[in-house]
N, C-alpha and C positions, 0 to 999 in steps of 0.2 A: 574459560569457554564452557559450553554445555557438555555434560557427560551423558552417556547413553545415546539412544536413538531419537533425539528430539525432532519433531516435525519441522522441516525448514520453512522459514517465513521470510518473505521479502517485503520491505517497506518501500512503497512507491511515493516519491515526493516531487511535487511541482516546484521547479526552480525558475520558471518563466519570469523575465523582466520585461516590462512594457515601458513605453514612453513616460516621462515624468508626469505625474498626476493621474495616470491610468492605474487601476488596481491590478496588482500582480503579486503572486506568492514570493517570487524572488526579490521583489522590491520591499516586501514586508519581512524579510529575514529568514526565508526557508532554509538557506544553507547553514545559518547559525543554529537552527533547530536540529538539523542533521548532526552537527557537531555535538550539541547538548545531548541528543538522544544516544549517540554512540558512547559518550562518556557515561551516561546513566546506565546503559546496558552493561558496559564494562564493569562499573562499580557493583553491579548485581550478578556478575559472573556469567553473562550471556552475551550474545551478539545476534546480528541479523544482517542480511544482505540489503543494500540500499540501491534503488533504481531511481535515478533522476530523470524526470520527464518534463516536456515543455508545457504541458497544460493538463489539468484534471477537470476543466470546464466550470469551475466555480470561483472565478477570479475575485468577485466582489466580496466573498466571505473567507478568503485565504488568510494566511498560508494553509494549504491543504495537503494532506497525505492520506494514504490508506494502506492497510495491510492487504497485500495482494490476495484477491479472492475473498476479502473480508471487510472489516469495519472501515468506515470513512471518517476522517477527522477534519473539521473545518475550524478556521480561526485559531490555529495552533500558535502556541507560545512556548518559549523554552521552559517556563514554569509548569507546563502541562505534560512534559515528556513522560512522567510517571503513568499517565493514563494510557499512553501508547504501549509502554512496557507491560503494564498489566494485561492489556488486550493481546499483546504478542504472546505472553506466557499462557493465557487462556487458549489461544489458538494452537499453541504447541501441545496442550494437554488433550486436544481432540485427536481421534484416530487419524492416521495418515490417509490421504486420498489414494485409491488404487491407481497403479500405473495405467496410463492411457486415458484417464478421466480428465476432462477439460475443466479445471477448477475455475477458470475465468468466466465461464458462462453462468451468470447469476440470475438470469431472467429468461422466460420463454422467448422474449423478443430477440435475444442474442443467439438462440439456436437456429439452425437451418430449418426451412420449411419441412414439415413431416413427409411430404411427397418426394423429397430429394434424398437420394441415396448417396453414399460416399463417392461414387464415381460421377456424380453430377447428373445422372440420367433420371428423369421422372419415373415413378413406379407406375 
């Protein structure tokens, strides 16, 4: 396992299976990629939390996964898990996000309108 105060990183993986013939991450082996990635991380003395989700919205180019609040990977294969490990290690090397900061908001569109305060009342 990691030593020290490593920044925790969650790997979000689409595991959706669709009807035969329709593109889906689950149908293209995303659970096998999770298994391969866990084994790779273990071999390198590290780990990550995994969050399985029903869709990341890019079915045609899956399997898809992303580092929560960070890099997105499309067309993943078991042979490419080293890319994810390298990105995970780089993400851990960055300073921790302060408590209370919403790391999931990556674009201005995701933020509430500027005229809206926390209580929901317009200013």
